[in-house]
N, C-alpha and C positions, 0 to 999 in steps of 0.2 A: 269523584261522588262523597267520597270521605272530606274532601275540602268545601264542597258545597254544603255538606252536612253542618261543618263546623263554623264557616265563613258566613256565609247566607243564611241559613235557617239558624245560627248562633247556639247549636247544640254540641255540646263536648262533655267527653266523661270527667274533665277536668273543670273542678268547681269555680275556679277563676275566671272561666270561660262562658260560663252560663248569663249571660247580659241579654240574650234576645237575639234575634236577628231582625231581617225584614219581614216578617210577619210576626212578630212578636214574641213571646216567649214558648219556646218548644217543648212539649213534655214527651213526646214520643214520636218516632218514625218507623216505617217499614216501607221500604221500595225493591222492586226487585227489575233487573235490566234482562232486557229482551233484543234480538236483533232481527231486523227487518229483512223482507227477501233480498234487498240490495246487499245486505252484512252489517249497514251501520246499527251501531247498538243505541238506545234509548229507555228510558226509567220509567216507571209505573211506581208512583208513590204515594203513601199516606199520611199525612203530618197531623198531629195532635197538639191543639194551642191549649197553653195552659188557661185556666179559667173558662174554657170553652163550655156552653152549657148545650143538653140535649134539644133534637127537636123542639119537643113538646115543652122544654121549660123554656126555651126561646120565646114561644108562641105565646105564653103565658106572661113570662115575665113583661113583654113587650107592651102586653095590654093592658097591665097595671101600672107599667113605669113607662112611662112615655121617653122620658131621659135616657132609660137603658137604650131604649130603639132607635134616639137620635144619635146615641156613642156608637152602637155597631155600625147604623147605617154610614158614620163618618168613617170610621176603618176599613169599612167593604169598600167604599168608594174610595179609598186612600191605596188601598193595596190592589185592588184591581182595575183594570183598564183595558176598555173595550172598544177603542177607536184606533185609527193611526194619527199620532200627533202629528200638529202642524212642523213644517219644516222650515228650516233658513234656507232657501235656493240658492242664495248668491254667495254661500259659504262653502268653501273647497275644502272636502273630505275624501279621504281614501274610500270610503262607502259609496262614493259619488260614481267611481270608475271602476270598482271592483265589486264581485259578491261580498254582501256586508256580512255574511256570515266568516268569511276567508280572511278580514282584516281585523286589528285591534280599535278600541275606540282612540277617538281623536287625542293626542298626547298633549300634555299642558304647554310643555316647552316655553316659546317666549310669548305666547298670548297673553293677551291682558285676563283679566275674568269674565268682563262681557264678551270677547271674542269667542273665548274657551266655551262660554255656555251657550252661544249661538253654534259651534262646531258641534258640540255634545247634542244639541236639540236636532240638527241637521241629521246626524249620526243615528240617531234613534228615529227620527221620520224614516230613513232608509230600511233599518233595521228592522221594524214593525210591518213595514209594506211588504219585503220579501219573505219575512218568517210569518206573518199572522194573517196575513189577507188571505181568505179563502176564494177556491176556484171550484165549482161543481165539475166532477169527472164521474165515470163509470161507477166508482168504487162508492158515490154518494147515495147510489140508488140502487146497490147491492139487495136490498131485502124488499125492494119493491115489485113485487111480483105481479101483482093484478094489472090487466090492461084497462085503459079507459078510467083509471086512478089517479088522481094528482098525486104525482112521485113527490117525497118529503126526503129532504137530507138527511142522510141517517147520524148526522153531526150535531144536527139541528141548528145548522146556519141557514139563514134566509136572508134578503135584503129587506123583507117586512118583519122581521122578527127582531125588533127594536123596543126600547123602552128607555124614556130619557131622565129617569131617575129611578133612585133604590127605595121602594115602600114596603109597609105592611099593608097588607090587605085588612079593613077592619071590619069584614063580615066573618071571615073565618083565620083570620091571623097569618095567613100564609106571606112569607117573604119574598118579594119581588124585586130580582136584581137588575140593576141598570144596565143596561147594552146599547150603547149610543149608536154603534154600525153592524148591521146583521152579518157582514161576513167577516168579521172581523174575531178571530180567537180570544178569549180571554188570556190576560197577561198580566205579571208583574215589571214593573219599571225596572227596578233593581236586577232583578234577576235575568231579565231579558239582556239586558245590557253587559252583565258581567257573563253569561252564557254564551251570548251570541246564537242562540238556535231556537227554533220553534217550540212553543210550551202551549198547556191549555189547562190552566189552574182554575179549580173551582171550589166555591165554597159550601160545605154539605149542610143546608140549612133548612133541608124537609126530609119527610121520612122515605119517600119514593126516589128521591136523587139520591140520598145514602145507600139505600139497598142496592140502586143501578150500578154506583161505583165501586161499591164492595162487592159486587158479583163480579164486575168487569175487572177488577186488580185481583181477584179471586182466581178468576179463570186465566189470568196470564202467569199468576205464580203455579198452578198445577199443572198447566198442559204441558205436554209432550213437546220437544224441538223437534221431533221426527215427523214430518210430514207423513200424512196418511196414505199419498199415492207411493211415495218412496219404501212405507212400512211394507204394502202389499207386494211392492216389485220383489223386496229384499226376502219376503216369504216365499215366493214363487221360486226365486232362485236356490233357498234352501230345499223345498222341496224337490225339484230337479235334481239336486245333488243326490237325493238320496233315491232316485227311482233305479241304480245299479247296485244298490245292497242286495247282497246274497240273502234271501229271506228263509231260507232252510238252515242257515248258521246263525241268523240272528233273530233272538225270540221278540216278542211284540213289546215287553218293557225296554230291551236295549236299543231297538229301533226307534220309541218314542223319546227317550234321553238323548240318542243324537240328532231329531229332528228339533227338539228345543234347543241343542248346542247350536246347530247350524245357523237356525233362526236368530236364534241371540247374535251371533257371530255377524252375520250378514247384515243385521240391521245395523250394529255399532259402526262397521265396516263402511256403511254407505252413510251414514251422518255426516251433514253437511255443516261445514264451520266457514265463518267467512275471515278474511286474514283479520279483521279487528277482533275478534273473538281469540282466535289462535294467538295474536299479541298479547290480550290481555290474561289469558291464561298462563302464557310465559311470565307475566308479573304477577302471579299468585292474585289472579282476579277472582272476585267472588261475585256472583250473580243477584246476592241479596245483601241488601245495606238494612241494618236494623240498629236501633237505640236499645234494645231491651231483648232478653230471652224470653221468646213465647213458647208458650205450650201447644204440642203436636195436636192435630185434630184428626183422629182415623174416623174419617167420613164413612166408608163402608160398614165397620164395626156399630158407629151411629145408627147410621140407617138400619140394618139389623136390628138393632135394639128397638129404636122408635116403630117397627113394625110389628115386634113382637108385641109391643104395649098398647098398640092402636087396638081400640075396641072394636 
């Protein structure tokens, strides 16, 4: 992740390396790494681009400066891709035979420029098709509880969810992004060619989408890695261990302390760690990647204060 931030995002503490990356000049970033149920690690990240305007400023400036709107659309269409690229199917590349994520991009070797470009194109076709093409599963309908109501994929992917070009709505100023294939996750070509894994990159150009993404990232940053059912099971073990305590010799305060200690020890001992997490810990792993030192937000204290001043 550190190399991703330095090489692909083009951000470094060293001034001489701050020449910009595949998304432009990056002012700051904040990312957190999480382990899936299968143990594989993945990162959720926010990236701030130098010179980027907030949603209201974008809407206002695009309305009075058509050239700005055109330049923004050109940038977005270049940075974000939403379709499986055409392949050169008569070209032999490793990703034709093996899972594209498990092999490297085609080496130059003795290939001519034209042949190498064809090999790169075919490899990209196989990579995007394997990593970015969506298939609906039960997870897609996780929050669709009502019977008889049309189910909507919670990832916002549908064959009918397409838009052939990026444009500003002249009535309300909203920015509508191009989405050529409704079942393809948005990706950046340079990033996916380098990382060779699934990604879902989004431009935050509206208030609702910004709030949704900020909430989503914050939820991952603050949530406990200990599953609820595991925590309850650990608490039950701790309570059962205290059933044999001599109530005549131990006062209420002492028994309460023992209960808290046993609960804490039980939950820690039952914390599930994948092999990837263990290996990362052994290599001084950090599950947060930041460009700056951010202020801590003590939410409970703030919530208590807000309630106290609420009229």
